[in-house]
N, C-alpha and C positions, 0 to 999 in steps of 0.2 A: 553204345547201346544199344539194342536193338525197338526198335519204333516202327509198327506197323499201320499204315493207314486205315478207316474204318470204310466199311463199303453197306448195301443198303440192302434191309431184310429182303428178302426173294425165296423162291418155292422151298421148299420145307427140307434139308438137307442134312443127312447123318453119314455119319462116318463111326464104324464102328470096326475096333482093335482087341481080335481075341488074341490070346497069348498062349501057348499048349503049356499043358500042367508038368510040373518039371519034379520030379523024383524027390516025394518027400516033405511039396509044399501042398496046403490048399488050394482052392482053385483059386482063381483073379477077383475080387472084387471089382463095384460098377461105377466109375468115373463119368459122368455129367457137365460137360461145359455148353451153356448155352446161352449167346449171345444174339445180337443185331448187326454186329461189323463180321460180314464174310471173310473177307479178306483175315482182317486180326485174328477170327475164332481160328480160322485152319491155321496158319502160321504158330500158334501158341499150340495149338492140338499136339503139331508133331512135333515139338519141344517136349512137351509133356509125352509123348507118347515114347518118347527115345528115353528121357529120364528116369517115367516108372514103369519102363520093359520087363513084362510079364507079372505086376503087383495088380493090372487093372485090364477092364476093357471098359474101349473107353465111347461116350457116345457125343456126336456133336449136334446141336441144335440150333434153328434161330425161331424156333416158335414153345414159348414155352410152356404152353400147353399138350406137347408132343412129350415135352419133357416130364409132365405132371403122368401124361399115360404111361410109360416106361416105370416111372415109380413104383406103379401100381401092382406090374409086373413080375417085377425086381426089387433087391434092397440095393437102395442106392447109398454110395460108399462116402463118395465127395460131389456136392455142387457148387459148380461154379456160374453163378449169371451175375447178367449187367444187370445196374442199377434202371437203365433206361426200362425193365420191366416192370408192371406193377405189385408194389410188396406182398399185396393178398392173393396173384398167381403165383409168387415167387416159392408163396408160404405152402402151397397146393402140392410143390414137390418137398417127397420124402423122402431124406437126405439124414446119414449119419454125422457129417459133415459140412459148413454150408459158408461159402466165402462169396462175396457181395466185389464184383468189377467196377471200382469206383473210377470219375473222371477226374474228383476231388483228393488231394490226401486229407487225414485228420475226420473224413464223415462221420456224422451219427446215424448210425443205424440198428436197426429193430433188434431184440437179445436175440442170441443163435446164431447169427450171421458176422461173419469176420470179414473185414476188409479187407481189399485188393487192390492198390493203385493199380489203374490201368496202362497210367503213360512209362513203364520202365521196362526193362528185358525181360522176356519171356523165364530167360534162368533166374530173374531174380522172383519174380512170381510163383516159379517151381520148389525157391528154397523158404520162401514162406509158406508155402502149404506145406513142404516137408517139417517145416519147424512145428506148424502146430500137433504135427501125432505124437498122441499124447496128451493132449489140450482138451479138457471136458468142454465144448461148445453155447454145448444149451443149458439153460439155466441163468448163465451168463448176466453178473448186473451190469447196462449200460454197455455200450460199446468196447474195442480192443485196439488201441492206441496204437496210429503206426509210429515208428520210431519220431522225434523231434528234429532229429538232425536230416540235414540237407543234403541228401548225395551228392557225389563231386559231379556227375553230369549235370544238374540240377544247378549248382552254382557258376557254372560255366554258359546253361541257357541250352542244354540241349535235351531238356524235355519237353513235353505239349503243354506243361501248366508248373505252377510254382508252388510252394507251401506255405499259408499264410502266417504269419508272424504271430505265437501265440503269448508273446508279452507286451508289445509293443506296441499301443496305439497307429495306427497307420492310418496317415493323413493322404495315400493314392495308393491303387491297387498296383502290385508288385509287377516287372512281365518279364516273366522266364518263358522262353519258347521255342522252337525248334530255326534256328534261321535258317536255315537251307530251305524251308516251306517256302513255295511261290506260287504263284497263281489267284485267285480270291479268298481274299478271308473279310469274312464278316464277324461283326461285334454285334450282338445284338443282346437284350436281354428285358423281359417283359415289368421288369423289375424298375423304376427309375430316381435317375440322381444319384446313382450310388457312383459317377465315376466313370460313366463308361465311354465317354469322348476322351475322357482323358489317358486310359487306358490306351485307345486305339489308338491317338497322337504318340505314345511312350511307344507301343508294338510299333508305326510306323518308321520313327525316327529309328530304331534297334534295327529292325532290317534292312532301311536305307545302307548304314553302314556296309552289307553284304553283296545289296545291285541294285539298281535301282527300282523305288518304289511310290505309288501316286496314291493322297489321302482323298479318299472324297465322302462328304460328311450328307447324308443323305436322310436325314429328320428333317421335322416342320420346322420348327426352333430354333437352328442350330447355335446361332451364338457366333455364328462368326468372328465376327468382328473381335471380340473376348480372346480367342483363342491365336487370331492370325490379324493383330494389328494393322499389317502391313499388305493394303488391302489390293491385289493386282489391276480392279476394277473389272475383271470378269467373271463370272460363276458358272456354277453347274447348268444355269437354264441355257447360258448363248454357248454354251459347248454344245448341248442336245442341240438345238438350230445350226450350229456348223455343223455337226456329224449328218445331220438331215440332205446336206448341199452337196450335187456331184462333183467332182472335180477336188475336193477341198483333201490335204493333204494331211492329215489326224495329230501324226508325229509333228508334226511343223506345226501344225495351230495350236496343241497343247501345249507345244513348247513355249510359245508367245503368250497364253493365259496363264501359266504354271507360276503359283510360287513358290518359296525353298522354303523351309524350318528344318535346318541342322541335318542338311544334307536331304532331307521329305519333301517330294513335290506333292503340292495341295490347287488342286481347286474349291476355291470361293465359294461356299452352298447356295444355295437360293434362298432369297432375303422372303419370299413370303410363301405361308404354308399351303394358301389355296391350289401356288403354282405348282405346288411340285407333286401335290394330289391329282392334277392331270394328263401327268405324265405315265405311261400304261406300262405294263411288263413288259413287253416285247421291245419296249425302246430302250429302259434299262439295261436289258440283257444283250442284244446288240449293242448298244455302248457298251460292256465292259468288254464282249467280243473282241471289237475294233480297237480298244485298249491295249489289247492284250495281244491278240495278230501283226497292229500294224503301229505301235509304239514300241519304246526302248523299256516299257517298267514290264517286269519281271513278278511284283505282285502289286494289285491293288487294293488295297484299306477301307471296307464298306462299315460306314458308322452310320446304323441302320436305327430309323424310327419307326412307331408302329402307323403314321399315315400312308407310309410309301406303297403302290398297286403293286401286288404279285411278290410280297414280303416272304411268302413260304418257296415260289419259284426263285428269289433271289437267294436265300439259302441253301438249297439245294445245288445250285452253281456254286456255289462256297466250295473251296479244298478244305478248309474247318472254320467254325464256328463257335466263335467263344463266347461264351454265356455266361453274366455278371450277375450275383446276385450275393445277399446278406443274410446270414444264421437269424431270420427274425418269421414270427408267423405269416403275417400276411407276406412279407415276400414267398415264403418257400410254398403260400398255398397258390399265389400267384405261377409261381416256376411248374409246380404242378397242373394246373391249371393249362399253361401254354403246351405241357409234354403230352398233354393228351389230348387238346388241339390237334397237334402236328398228326399224331398217331391216327388221330379221326378222320382228318381230312387227307390220310395219304401217304404222309411225308413222314415216315419213319426213319428215312434214312438219314433224316437231316441231326437226328440225336446218335447217329451213331457217327459223322464226323463231329460233333460236338463238344469241345473241352471248357465243364461248366468251372468259373473261378468265385472262391468265395473270397471278398473283397473287404470283408470287414468280421468282426468276432461282435459277438453276443455279451454283453455286461446284464447280469437278472441280480435285481437284488429283494429281496421280500419285500411284497403286497404292494410292488410296483410292475408295470408295463415292461419288457424287456425291451434295454433301451441296444442297438446299433452303435460301437465305437468304430 
């Protein structure tokens, strides 16, 4: 299965593919792809151009405003827009059929938008667009649900995300990920108490079956003794101290400090929130560079909290960011605010490498507030 990694929003870039009219055929329509992920969208567009050859003129944007400008000049037949763009901005792009690139399966979207799962092959995305031909998307009631059946790739853990079980109550978030993913992997959520640490540890243990993995909890109140009762005696604060010393062999030092759980190495988290707040972002970034360059670890799992200095810069350094959420109004409001804050601060590229994971479902009862289960 094809899987393309994300890139940051950059200067506005447009690809137009014009096909010659064929005898007896009408002029090609307009197909607009608008995404924050540069490399992903370029690869996807290449497949679409090949598969829809001669049927459309293709336009690629990384700025939703430019897509809106185009829709005022030509009749856009198909719009495929990323969920990272604000829904009001997406609505300004006039189009006959509208698709929304989603990082999670089964996401509820506004009427008139057809959800398409981002982390599947470009060929599969093309097939779903093909299958929608002849359907009337405007005026639909609610979303078009994607198939409940998991793909074979997801069953074997080769996709960027998994699908929440629609029936059974979930005690812990399922971890289905790309087992070849390496580098710094961040797990963060503005929504608290939703199993983020359990998810991080399970992810680390899964990846450690393939290559060496180090787990670091960078929360202010990590509860490390609960997850790792066999305390090796030294924590991340000690690691930072040793890394500042000249002549220290980082790989050797970490090997003497690390504990191990089901094949995954870990360093105990710092005991006091105030101590972790005093560590500057430059120290965290340097530490990660040292671990990846001078130690045996091919992946570092970062379980991130809000109190850490330079949170957005650390998220930017990650190869992938898993962001957990629950389908509940206040949680979704926090997610929306978090994403707006990233964009406002100039970190939209973080959203381009983010995989959002719904870790529960909402049970709604008449006259009662929605309850996450």
